[in-house]
VOFI-162893 format. One record per atom (N, C-alpha, C, O): x, y, z; atom name; residue number from 1; residue in three letters. Coordinates in steps of 0.2 Angstrom, whole numbers, plus 2048, in hexadecimal, padded with zeros to 3 digits. Example, Ala and Ser with C-alpha at 12.3 -4.5 7.8 and 13.67 -1.06 7.14 Angstrom:
BEGIN
PT   c1   c2   c3  at    i   aa
PT  842  7E4  827   N    1  ala
PT  83E  7EA  827  CA    1  ala
PT  842  7F0  827   C    1  ala
PT  847  7EF  82A   O    1  ala
PT  840  7F5  823   N    2  ser
PT  844  7FB  824  CA    2  ser
PT  840  800  827   C    2  ser
PT  843  806  828   O    2  ser
REM end
This chain:
BEGIN
PT   c1   c2   c3  at    i   aa
PT  BC8  105  295   N    1  met
PT  BD1  100  299  CA    1  met
PT  BD0  0FC  29A   C    1  met
PT  BCD  0F7  29C   O    1  met
PT  BD8  0FD  294   N    2  ser
PT  BDB  0F3  293  CA    2  ser
PT  BE0  0F4  298   C    2  ser
PT  BE5  0F6  296   O    2  ser
PT  BDF  0F1  29E   N    3  arg
PT  BE3  0ED  2A1  CA    3  arg
PT  BEA  0EA  2A1   C    3  arg
PT  BEE  0E9  2A6   O    3  arg
PT  BEC  0E9  29A   N    4  ser
PT  BEF  0E6  298  CA    4  ser
PT  BF6  0EA  298   C    4  ser
PT  BF6  0EF  295   O    4  ser
PT  BFC  0E8  29A   N    5  gly
PT  C01  0E9  29C  CA    5  gly
PT  C02  0F0  2A3   C    5  gly
PT  C06  0F4  2A6   O    5  gly
PT  BFC  0ED  2A4   N    6  ser
PT  BFB  0F3  2AC  CA    6  ser
PT  C02  0F2  2B2   C    6  ser
PT  C05  0ED  2B3   O    6  ser
PT  C01  0F6  2B5   N    7  ser
PT  C06  0F6  2BC  CA    7  ser
PT  C00  0F3  2C2   C    7  ser
PT  C01  0EF  2C6   O    7  ser
PT  BFB  0F5  2C0   N    8  lys
PT  BF6  0F6  2C5  CA    8  lys
PT  BF3  0F0  2C9   C    8  lys
PT  BEF  0EC  2C6   O    8  lys
PT  BF4  0EF  2D0   N    9  thr
PT  BF2  0E6  2D0  CA    9  thr
PT  BED  0E8  2D3   C    9  thr
PT  BED  0E3  2D8   O    9  thr
PT  BE9  0EB  2D4   N   10  arg
PT  BE1  0EB  2D9  CA   10  arg
PT  BDC  0F2  2D4   C   10  arg
PT  BDD  0F8  2D4   O   10  arg
PT  BD7  0ED  2D2   N   11  leu
PT  BD0  0F0  2CF  CA   11  leu
PT  BCB  0F6  2D3   C   11  leu
PT  BC8  0F5  2D8   O   11  leu
PT  BCC  0FA  2CF   N   12  asp
PT  BC5  0FD  2D3  CA   12  asp
PT  BBF  0FB  2D5   C   12  asp
PT  BBE  0F5  2D4   O   12  asp
PT  BBB  0FE  2D7   N   13  glu
PT  BB4  0FA  2DA  CA   13  glu
PT  BB1  0F9  2D9   C   13  glu
PT  BAE  0F4  2DB   O   13  glu
PT  BB0  0FC  2D2   N   14  asn
PT  BAB  0FA  2CA  CA   14  asn
PT  BAE  0F9  2C4   C   14  asn
PT  BAB  0FA  2BE   O   14  asn
PT  BB8  0F6  2C4   N   15  glu
PT  BB7  0F5  2BF  CA   15  glu
PT  BBA  0EF  2BF   C   15  glu
PT  BBD  0ED  2C4   O   15  glu
PT  BBA  0EA  2B7   N   16  lys
PT  BB8  0E4  2B7  CA   16  lys
PT  BBE  0E3  2AF   C   16  lys
PT  BBF  0E7  2AA   O   16  lys
PT  BBF  0E0  2B0   N   17  trp
PT  BC2  0DE  2A7  CA   17  trp
PT  BC1  0D6  2A7   C   17  trp
PT  BC1  0D2  2AC   O   17  trp
PT  BC1  0D4  29F   N   18  phe
PT  BC0  0CE  29D  CA   18  phe
PT  BC7  0CB  298   C   18  phe
PT  BCC  0CE  298   O   18  phe
PT  BC7  0C7  296   N   19  ser
PT  BCC  0C2  293  CA   19  ser
PT  BCC  0BD  290   C   19  ser
PT  BCB  0B9  293   O   19  ser
PT  BCB  0BB  288   N   20  val
PT  BCC  0B4  286  CA   20  val
PT  BD0  0B4  283   C   20  val
PT  BD1  0B9  27F   O   20  val
PT  BD3  0AD  284   N   21  ser
PT  BD9  0A9  27F  CA   21  ser
PT  BD6  0A4  27D   C   21  ser
PT  BD1  0A1  27F   O   21  ser
PT  BD9  0A4  276   N   22  leu
PT  BD9  09B  274  CA   22  leu
PT  BE0  096  276   C   22  leu
PT  BE6  098  275   O   22  leu
PT  BDE  092  278   N   23  phe
PT  BE3  08E  27B  CA   23  phe
PT  BE6  087  278   C   23  phe
PT  BE3  083  27C   O   23  phe
PT  BE9  084  275   N   24  ile
PT  BEB  07E  271  CA   24  ile
PT  BF2  07C  275   C   24  ile
PT  BF7  07F  275   O   24  ile
PT  BEE  074  278   N   25  met
PT  BF2  073  27B  CA   25  met
PT  BF3  069  278   C   25  met
PT  BEE  066  276   O   25  met
PT  BF8  065  279   N   26  gly
PT  BF6  061  276  CA   26  gly
PT  C01  05E  274   C   26  gly
PT  C04  062  271   O   26  gly
PT  C04  057  276   N   27  asp
PT  C0C  056  274  CA   27  asp
PT  C0B  052  26C   C   27  asp
PT  C10  04F  26B   O   27  asp
PT  C05  052  268   N   28  gly
PT  C06  051  261  CA   28  gly
PT  C05  059  25E   C   28  gly
PT  C07  059  258   O   28  gly
PT  C04  05D  25F   N   29  ile
PT  C02  066  25E  CA   29  ile
PT  C0B  067  25B   C   29  ile
PT  C0F  064  25E   O   29  ile
PT  C0D  06B  255   N   30  asp
PT  C11  070  256  CA   30  asp
PT  C0F  078  257   C   30  asp
PT  C0A  079  254   O   30  asp
PT  C10  07C  25A   N   31  pro
PT  C0E  083  25F  CA   31  pro
PT  C10  087  259   C   31  pro
PT  C0D  08C  257   O   31  pro
PT  C19  084  257   N   32  ala
PT  C1A  088  250  CA   32  ala
PT  C19  089  24B   C   32  ala
PT  C1B  08C  247   O   32  ala
PT  C11  085  24A   N   33  ala
PT  C0F  085  243  CA   33  ala
PT  C05  087  243   C   33  ala
PT  C01  087  23E   O   33  ala
PT  C06  088  24B   N   34  leu
PT  BFF  08B  24A  CA   34  leu
PT  BFC  094  247   C   34  leu
PT  BF7  095  245   O   34  leu
PT  C04  098  24A   N   35  glu
PT  C00  09E  248  CA   35  glu
PT  BFF  09B  240   C   35  glu
PT  BF9  09A  23F   O   35  glu
PT  C03  09A  23A   N   36  gly
PT  C01  09D  235  CA   36  gly
PT  BFC  096  230   C   36  gly
PT  BFB  096  22A   O   36  gly
PT  BF9  091  237   N   37  met
PT  BF1  08D  236  CA   37  met
PT  BEB  091  236   C   37  met
PT  BE5  091  233   O   37  met
PT  BEE  093  23D   N   38  leu
PT  BE8  098  23F  CA   38  leu
PT  BE7  0A0  23C   C   38  leu
PT  BE2  0A3  238   O   38  leu
PT  BEA  0A1  23D   N   39  gly
PT  BED  0AB  238  CA   39  gly
PT  BED  0AD  23F   C   39  gly
PT  BE9  0B1  240   O   39  gly
PT  BF0  0AB  245   N   40  leu
PT  BF1  0AD  24D  CA   40  leu
PT  BF6  0B0  24F   C   40  leu
PT  BFB  0AD  24E   O   40  leu
PT  BF6  0B2  251   N   41  pro
PT  BFE  0B2  256  CA   41  pro
PT  BFF  0B1  25D   C   41  pro
PT  BFB  0B3  262   O   41  pro
PT  C04  0AC  25E   N   42  pro
PT  C03  0A8  264  CA   42  pro
PT  C08  0AF  26B   C   42  pro
PT  C0D  0B2  26B   O   42  pro
PT  C02  0AE  270   N   43  asp
PT  C04  0B3  275  CA   43  asp
PT  C07  0AF  278   C   43  asp
PT  C0A  0B3  27C   O   43  asp
PT  C09  0AB  279   N   44  thr
PT  C0D  0A4  27F  CA   44  thr
PT  C0D  09D  279   C   44  thr
PT  C08  09B  275   O   44  thr
PT  C13  09A  279   N   45  val
PT  C13  097  273  CA   45  val
PT  C1A  092  27B   C   45  val
PT  C1F  094  27D   O   45  val
PT  C16  08C  27B   N   46  gly
PT  C1C  085  280  CA   46  gly
PT  C1A  080  27D   C   46  gly
PT  C15  07E  27C   O   46  gly
PT  C26  07D  27D   N   47  ile
PT  C26  076  27A  CA   47  ile
PT  C27  071  283   C   47  ile
PT  C2A  072  287   O   47  ile
PT  C22  06C  281   N   48  lys
PT  C22  06A  284  CA   48  lys
PT  C2B  065  288   C   48  lys
PT  C2E  061  285   O   48  lys
PT  C2C  065  290   N   49  gly
PT  C31  067  294  CA   49  gly
PT  C35  06D  293   C   49  gly
PT  C3B  06D  296   O   49  gly
PT  C34  071  28F   N   50  gln
PT  C37  078  28F  CA   50  gln
PT  C33  07B  295   C   50  gln
PT  C2E  079  296   O   50  gln
PT  C36  07F  29A   N   51  ala
PT  C36  083  2A0  CA   51  ala
PT  C30  088  29F   C   51  ala
PT  C32  08C  29A   O   51  ala
PT  C2D  08A  2A1   N   52  arg
PT  C27  090  2A1  CA   52  arg
PT  C2B  097  2A2   C   52  arg
PT  C30  097  2A6   O   52  arg
PT  C2A  09A  2A0   N   53  ala
PT  C2D  0A2  2A1  CA   53  ala
PT  C27  0A7  2A6   C   53  ala
PT  C21  0A8  2A4   O   53  ala
PT  C27  0A8  2A8   N   54  gly
PT  C21  0AE  2AD  CA   54  gly
PT  C25  0B5  2AD   C   54  gly
PT  C29  0B6  2A8   O   54  gly
PT  C24  0B8  2B1   N   55  lys
PT  C25  0C2  2B3  CA   55  lys
PT  C2C  0C0  2B5   C   55  lys
PT  C2F  0BB  2B8   O   55  lys
PT  C2F  0C4  2B4   N   56  asn
PT  C37  0C7  2B3  CA   56  asn
PT  C3A  0C1  2B5   C   56  asn
PT  C3D  0C0  2BA   O   56  asn
PT  C3A  0BF  2B0   N   57  gly
PT  C3F  0B9  2B2  CA   57  gly
PT  C40  0B4  2B3   C   57  gly
PT  C44  0B0  2B2   O   57  gly
PT  C39  0B3  2B8   N   58  arg
PT  C35  0AC  2BC  CA   58  arg
PT  C37  0A6  2B7   C   58  arg
PT  C38  0A8  2B1   O   58  arg
PT  C38  0A1  2B8   N   59  thr
PT  C35  09C  2B3  CA   59  thr
PT  C36  098  2BC   C   59  thr
PT  C39  097  2C1   O   59  thr
PT  C2E  094  2B5   N   60  tyr
PT  C2B  090  2B9  CA   60  tyr
PT  C28  089  2B5   C   60  tyr
PT  C26  08A  2B0   O   60  tyr
PT  C28  083  2B9   N   61  ser
PT  C28  07A  2B8  CA   61  ser
PT  C28  07C  2AF   C   61  ser
PT  C27  081  2AC   O   61  ser
PT  C2C  073  2AB   N   62  pro
PT  C2B  074  2A5  CA   62  pro
PT  C22  071  2A1   C   62  pro
PT  C1E  06D  2A3   O   62  pro
PT  C23  076  29E   N   63  tyr
PT  C1B  074  298  CA   63  tyr
PT  C1D  06D  29A   C   63  tyr
PT  C22  06A  29A   O   63  tyr
PT  C15  069  29C   N   64  glu
PT  C13  064  29B  CA   64  glu
PT  C13  061  293   C   64  glu
PT  C16  05C  291   O   64  glu
PT  C11  063  291   N   65  thr
PT  C0D  062  289  CA   65  thr
PT  C10  068  285   C   65  thr
PT  C12  06C  288   O   65  thr
PT  C0F  067  27E   N   66  asn
PT  C11  06E  27A  CA   66  asn
PT  C0B  071  27C   C   66  asn
PT  C06  06E  27D   O   66  asn
PT  C0B  078  27C   N   67  ala
PT  C05  07F  27D  CA   67  ala
PT  C06  083  278   C   67  ala
PT  C0B  083  275   O   67  ala
PT  C01  088  276   N   68  trp
PT  BFF  08C  273  CA   68  trp
PT  BF9  090  275   C   68  trp
PT  BF5  08C  277   O   68  trp
PT  BF9  096  275   N   69  thr
PT  BF3  09C  278  CA   69  thr
PT  BF4  0A3  272   C   69  thr
PT  BF9  0A6  26F   O   69  thr
PT  BEF  0A3  271   N   70  his
PT  BED  0A9  26F  CA   70  his
PT  BE8  0AE  272   C   70  his
PT  BE2  0AE  272   O   70  his
PT  BED  0B3  274   N   71  arg
PT  BE7  0B8  277  CA   71  arg
PT  BE1  0BD  274   C   71  arg
PT  BE2  0BB  26E   O   71  arg
PT  BDE  0C0  274   N   72  val
PT  BD9  0C2  270  CA   72  val
PT  BDA  0C7  271   C   72  val
PT  BD9  0C9  277   O   72  val
PT  BDD  0CE  26B   N   73  ala
PT  BE0  0D4  26D  CA   73  ala
PT  BDA  0D9  26C   C   73  ala
PT  BD9  0DB  266   O   73  ala
PT  BD3  0D9  275   N   74  ala
PT  BCE  0DD  275  CA   74  ala
PT  BCE  0E3  278   C   74  ala
PT  BD4  0E5  277   O   74  ala
PT  BCB  0E7  27C   N   75  ser
PT  BCB  0EA  283  CA   75  ser
PT  BCA  0E5  286   C   75  ser
PT  BC7  0E0  286   O   75  ser
PT  BCD  0E6  289   N   76  ser
PT  BC8  0E2  292  CA   76  ser
PT  BC4  0E4  293   C   76  ser
PT  BC1  0E1  298   O   76  ser
PT  BC0  0EB  290   N   77  glu
PT  BBA  0ED  294  CA   77  glu
PT  BB4  0E7  290   C   77  glu
PT  BAF  0E6  292   O   77  glu
PT  BB6  0E4  289   N   78  leu
PT  BB1  0DE  287  CA   78  leu
PT  BB1  0DB  287   C   78  leu
PT  BB5  0D8  283   O   78  leu
PT  BAB  0D7  28B   N   79  gly
PT  BA6  0D0  28B  CA   79  gly
PT  BAD  0CB  28A   C   79  gly
PT  BB3  0CC  289   O   79  gly
PT  BA9  0C4  28B   N   80  phe
PT  BAD  0BF  286  CA   80  phe
PT  BA9  0BD  27E   C   80  phe
PT  BAB  0BB  279   O   80  phe
PT  BA1  0BD  280   N   81  asp
PT  BA0  0BE  27C  CA   81  asp
PT  BA0  0C2  274   C   81  asp
PT  B9E  0C0  26F   O   81  asp
PT  BA2  0C8  275   N   82  glu
PT  BA4  0CE  272  CA   82  glu
PT  BAB  0CB  26F   C   82  glu
PT  BAB  0CB  269   O   82  glu
PT  BB3  0C8  274   N   83  gln
PT  BB8  0C8  273  CA   83  gln
PT  BB7  0BF  270   C   83  gln
PT  BBA  0BD  26B   O   83  gln
PT  BB4  0BD  271   N   84  ile
PT  BB3  0B6  26D  CA   84  ile
PT  BB1  0B6  267   C   84  ile
PT  BB3  0B1  263   O   84  ile
PT  BAC  0BA  264   N   85  gln
PT  BA9  0BF  25F  CA   85  gln
PT  BAE  0BF  25B   C   85  gln
PT  BAD  0BA  257   O   85  gln
PT  BB4  0C2  25A   N   86  leu
PT  BBA  0C7  259  CA   86  leu
PT  BBE  0C2  257   C   86  leu
PT  BC2  0C2  252   O   86  leu
PT  BBF  0BC  25B   N   87  leu
PT  BC4  0B7  25A  CA   87  leu
PT  BC3  0B5  253   C   87  leu
PT  BC8  0B4  24F   O   87  leu
PT  BBA  0B3  252   N   88  phe
PT  BB8  0AE  24D  CA   88  phe
PT  BB5  0B5  249   C   88  phe
PT  BAF  0B6  247   O   88  phe
PT  BBA  0B9  247   N   89  his
PT  BB7  0BF  240  CA   89  his
PT  BBC  0C1  23E   C   89  his
PT  BBB  0C6  23C   O   89  his
PT  BC3  0BD  23E   N   90  arg
PT  BC6  0BF  23B  CA   90  arg
PT  BC7  0BB  236   C   90  arg
PT  BC4  0B5  236   O   90  arg
PT  BCB  0BC  22F   N   91  pro
PT  BCD  0B9  229  CA   91  pro
PT  BCD  0B3  22A   C   91  pro
PT  BD1  0B2  22F   O   91  pro
PT  BCB  0AB  228   N   92  gly
PT  BCB  0A5  228  CA   92  gly
PT  BC6  0A1  22B   C   92  gly
PT  BC2  0A3  230   O   92  gly
PT  BC7  099  228   N   93  asp
PT  BC3  096  22C  CA   93  asp
PT  BC8  092  232   C   93  asp
PT  BCC  08D  232   O   93  asp
PT  BC7  096  235   N   94  arg
PT  BC7  094  23C  CA   94  arg
PT  BC5  08F  240   C   94  arg
PT  BC8  08C  244   O   94  arg
PT  BBD  08E  23F   N   95  lys
PT  BBA  08A  241  CA   95  lys
PT  BBA  083  23F   C   95  lys
PT  BB9  07E  243   O   95  lys
PT  BBD  082  238   N   96  ala
PT  BBE  079  236  CA   96  ala
PT  BC3  078  23A   C   96  ala
PT  BC4  073  23D   O   96  ala
PT  BC8  07E  23A   N   97  leu
PT  BD2  07B  23B  CA   97  leu
PT  BD0  078  244   C   97  leu
PT  BD2  073  246   O   97  leu
PT  BCB  07C  248   N   98  leu
PT  BCC  079  24F  CA   98  leu
PT  BC8  076  24F   C   98  leu
PT  BC8  074  255   O   98  leu
PT  BC3  074  24C   N   99  arg
PT  BC0  06F  24A  CA   99  arg
PT  BC5  06A  24B   C   99  arg
PT  BC7  068  250   O   99  arg
PT  BC7  068  244   N  100  asp
PT  BCF  063  242  CA  100  asp
PT  BD2  062  248   C  100  asp
PT  BD2  05C  24A   O  100  asp
PT  BD8  067  24C   N  101  leu
PT  BD8  067  251  CA  101  leu
PT  BD8  065  257   C  101  leu
PT  BDC  062  25B   O  101  leu
PT  BD0  067  258   N  102  cys
PT  BCE  060  260  CA  102  cys
PT  BCE  05B  260   C  102  cys
PT  BCF  057  264   O  102  cys
PT  BCB  05A  257   N  103  leu
PT  BC9  050  257  CA  103  leu
PT  BD2  04D  257   C  103  leu
PT  BD3  047  257   O  103  leu
PT  BD9  050  257   N  104  glu
PT  BDD  04E  258  CA  104  glu
PT  BDD  04A  25E   C  104  glu
PT  BDB  04D  262   O  104  glu
PT  BDF  044  260   N  105  asp
PT  BE3  041  266  CA  105  asp
PT  BE5  045  269   C  105  asp
PT  BE7  04A  266   O  105  asp
PT  BE7  044  270   N  106  gly
PT  BEA  048  275  CA  106  gly
PT  BE9  052  273   C  106  gly
PT  BEE  055  275   O  106  gly
PT  BE6  053  271   N  107  val
PT  BE3  05A  271  CA  107  val
PT  BE0  05D  275   C  107  val
PT  BDB  05A  277   O  107  val
PT  BE1  062  278   N  108  asp
PT  BDD  067  27D  CA  108  asp
PT  BDE  06F  27A   C  108  asp
PT  BE2  073  27A   O  108  asp
PT  BD6  06D  278   N  109  ala
PT  BD4  076  275  CA  109  ala
PT  BD0  078  277   C  109  ala
PT  BCB  075  276   O  109  ala
PT  BD1  07F  27A   N  110  gly
PT  BC9  084  27C  CA  110  gly
PT  BCB  08C  27F   C  110  gly
PT  BD0  08E  282   O  110  gly
PT  BC8  08D  27E   N  111  leu
PT  BC7  095  27F  CA  111  leu
PT  BC7  095  289   C  111  leu
PT  BC5  092  28D   O  111  leu
PT  BCC  09B  289   N  112  phe
PT  BD0  09B  291  CA  112  phe
PT  BCB  0A4  292   C  112  phe
PT  BCC  0A9  28F   O  112  phe
PT  BC5  0A3  297   N  113  cys
PT  BC0  0A9  296  CA  113  cys
PT  BC2  0AB  29D   C  113  cys
PT  BC0  0A7  2A2   O  113  cys
PT  BC7  0B1  2A0   N  114  gly
PT  BC8  0B4  2A7  CA  114  gly
PT  BC5  0BA  2A8   C  114  gly
PT  BC5  0BF  2A3   O  114  gly
PT  BC3  0BB  2AF   N  115  phe
PT  BBE  0BE  2B0  CA  115  phe
PT  BBF  0C4  2B7   C  115  phe
PT  BBC  0C1  2BC   O  115  phe
PT  BC1  0C8  2B8   N  116  gly
PT  BC2  0CD  2C0  CA  116  gly
PT  BBF  0D5  2C1   C  116  gly
PT  BC0  0DA  2BD   O  116  gly
PT  BBC  0D2  2C7   N  117  ser
PT  BB9  0DB  2C9  CA  117  ser
PT  BBB  0DC  2CB   C  117  ser
PT  BBF  0D7  2CD   O  117  ser
PT  BBD  0E2  2CF   N  118  gly
PT  BBD  0E4  2D7  CA  118  gly
PT  BBB  0E4  2DC   C  118  gly
PT  BBF  0E4  2E1   O  118  gly
PT  BB2  0E5  2DA   N  119  asn
PT  BAE  0E3  2E0  CA  119  asn
PT  BAE  0D9  2E1   C  119  asn
PT  BAB  0D6  2E6   O  119  asn
PT  BB1  0D6  2DD   N  120  gly
PT  BAF  0CF  2DD  CA  120  gly
PT  BAA  0CF  2DA   C  120  gly
PT  BAC  0D1  2D5   O  120  gly
PT  BA3  0CF  2D8   N  121  gln
PT  B9E  0CD  2D3  CA  121  gln
PT  B9F  0D0  2CD   C  121  gln
PT  BA3  0D5  2CC   O  121  gln
PT  B9B  0CE  2CA   N  122  gly
PT  B9A  0CF  2C1  CA  122  gly
PT  B99  0CD  2BC   C  122  gly
PT  B95  0D1  2BB   O  122  gly
PT  B98  0C7  2B5   N  123  gly
PT  B99  0C3  2B3  CA  123  gly
PT  B97  0C6  2AD   C  123  gly
PT  B96  0CC  2AC   O  123  gly
PT  B96  0C0  2AA   N  124  asp
PT  B95  0C0  2A1  CA  124  asp
PT  B8F  0BE  29D   C  124  asp
PT  B8A  0BE  2A1   O  124  asp
PT  B8E  0BD  299   N  125  thr
PT  B89  0B9  294  CA  125  thr
PT  B8E  0B7  28F   C  125  thr
PT  B93  0BA  290   O  125  thr
PT  B8D  0B3  28A   N  126  ile
PT  B8C  0AE  288  CA  126  ile
PT  B87  0AB  281   C  126  ile
PT  B84  0A6  280   O  126  ile
PT  B87  0B1  27D   N  127  his
PT  B7E  0B2  27B  CA  127  his
PT  B7F  0A8  273   C  127  his
PT  B84  0A4  273   O  127  his
PT  B7A  0A6  270   N  128  pro
PT  B7A  0A3  26E  CA  128  pro
PT  B7C  0A4  267   C  128  pro
PT  B7C  09F  264   O  128  pro
PT  B7D  0AA  263   N  129  asn
PT  B7F  0A8  25E  CA  129  asn
PT  B86  0A8  25D   C  129  asn
PT  B89  0A6  257   O  129  asn
PT  B8A  0A9  265   N  130  thr
PT  B92  0A7  265  CA  130  thr
PT  B93  0A2  266   C  130  thr
PT  B98  09F  263   O  130  thr
PT  B90  09E  26B   N  131  leu
PT  B8E  097  26D  CA  131  leu
PT  B8E  093  269   C  131  leu
PT  B92  08E  26A   O  131  leu
PT  B89  093  262   N  132  arg
PT  B87  08F  25C  CA  132  arg
PT  B90  090  25A   C  132  arg
PT  B94  08C  25C   O  132  arg
PT  B91  093  258   N  133  leu
PT  B99  098  255  CA  133  leu
PT  B9E  092  259   C  133  leu
PT  B9E  08C  257   O  133  leu
PT  B9F  093  25C   N  134  leu
PT  BA1  08E  262  CA  134  leu
PT  BA2  084  261   C  134  leu
PT  BA8  081  260   O  134  leu
PT  B9C  082  262   N  135  ala
PT  B9A  07E  262  CA  135  ala
PT  B9B  077  25B   C  135  ala
PT  B9C  070  25A   O  135  ala
PT  B9C  07E  257   N  136  gly
PT  BA0  078  250  CA  136  gly
PT  BA7  077  252   C  136  gly
PT  BA8  071  250   O  136  gly
PT  BAC  079  256   N  137  thr
PT  BB4  07B  253  CA  137  thr
PT  BB5  074  259   C  137  thr
PT  BB7  06F  257   O  137  thr
PT  BB2  075  260   N  138  gly
PT  BB4  06F  261  CA  138  gly
PT  BB8  06F  26B   C  138  gly
PT  BB8  06A  26F   O  138  gly
PT  BBA  078  26B   N  139  leu
PT  BBA  07A  26D  CA  139  leu
PT  BB8  07D  276   C  139  leu
PT  BB3  081  277   O  139  leu
PT  BBB  07A  27D   N  140  ser
PT  BB7  078  281  CA  140  ser
PT  BB7  080  285   C  140  ser
PT  BBD  082  284   O  140  ser
PT  BB4  084  288   N  141  ile
PT  BB4  088  28A  CA  141  ile
PT  BB7  08A  294   C  141  ile
PT  BB4  088  299   O  141  ile
PT  BBC  08D  294   N  142  arg
PT  BC1  08D  29D  CA  142  arg
PT  BBE  094  2A0   C  142  arg
PT  BBE  09A  29D   O  142  arg
PT  BBB  094  2A5   N  143  leu
PT  BBA  09B  2A6  CA  143  leu
PT  BBD  09A  2AD   C  143  leu
PT  BBE  094  2B0   O  143  leu
PT  BC0  0A0  2AF   N  144  asp
PT  BC5  0A3  2B2  CA  144  asp
PT  BC3  0A8  2B8   C  144  asp
PT  BC5  0AD  2B7   O  144  asp
PT  BC1  0A7  2BD   N  145  leu
PT  BBC  0AE  2C1  CA  145  leu
PT  BC3  0AE  2C7   C  145  leu
PT  BC6  0A9  2CA   O  145  leu
PT  BC3  0B9  2C7   N  146  tyr
PT  BCF  0B9  2C7  CA  146  tyr
PT  BC9  0BF  2CF   C  146  tyr
PT  BC5  0C3  2CE   O  146  tyr
PT  BCC  0BE  2D7   N  147  pro
PT  BC7  0C1  2DD  CA  147  pro
PT  BCB  0C8  2DB   C  147  pro
PT  BD0  0C9  2D7   O  147  pro
PT  BC6  0CB  2DF   N  148  pro
PT  BC8  0D2  2DF  CA  148  pro
PT  BCF  0D6  2E0   C  148  pro
PT  BCF  0DC  2DF   O  148  pro
PT  BD4  0D0  2E4   N  149  asp
PT  BDB  0D1  2E8  CA  149  asp
PT  BDF  0D0  2E4   C  149  asp
PT  BE5  0D2  2E5   O  149  asp
PT  BDC  0CD  2DF   N  150  ala
PT  BE3  0CA  2DB  CA  150  ala
PT  BDE  0CC  2D1   C  150  ala
PT  BDA  0C9  2CF   O  150  ala
PT  BE4  0D3  2CF   N  151  asp
PT  BE5  0D2  2C9  CA  151  asp
PT  BE6  0CE  2C5   C  151  asp
PT  BEC  0CE  2C4   O  151  asp
PT  BE2  0C8  2C1   N  152  gly
PT  BE7  0C3  2C0  CA  152  gly
PT  BE8  0C2  2B7   C  152  gly
PT  BE8  0BC  2B5   O  152  gly
PT  BE8  0C8  2B2   N  153  gln
PT  BE4  0C8  2AE  CA  153  gln
PT  BEE  0C8  2AC   C  153  gln
PT  BF1  0C6  2A7   O  153  gln
PT  BF0  0CC  2B0   N  154  glu
PT  BF7  0CC  2AA  CA  154  glu
PT  BFB  0C6  2AA   C  154  glu
PT  C00  0C4  2A6   O  154  glu
PT  BF6  0C1  2AF   N  155  glu
PT  BFA  0BA  2AD  CA  155  glu
PT  BF7  0B5  2AA   C  155  glu
PT  BF9  0B0  2AA   O  155  glu
PT  BF1  0B8  2A6   N  156  ile
PT  BEF  0B4  2A0  CA  156  ile
PT  BF3  0AF  29E   C  156  ile
PT  BF1  0AC  299   O  156  ile
REM end
């Protein structure tokens, strides 16, 4: 079951979803250059001072800094570990590039991991090999858990 693009607003009791996105933010980054540098297409690009666009034409407060995100294109049934592995098993030396970016002053970069379930219960495991893979990148891991009455995956 892929929840991406779904208009369904409530999960069934036994449904759950996972989402992993790479984010890079900071005044000194050039969001337009990151796609070519990392070989990953952005899902969101924001320029400091530019209004943030939402669904149905809504606009939100301006970006406080430059921002770039890439959402792992995977089934929402795949857990965090599998989606992180997919992110790093594509061609290119992403680890070194990400490490260099993370060392720059004023850059905040990491993985945003979202989880939701129909009954409010559940979780996932990130295995030691995956943690070792991430350790050399300088990326943080942020977890965001969505209650059963808020299918937040569409907003990630």
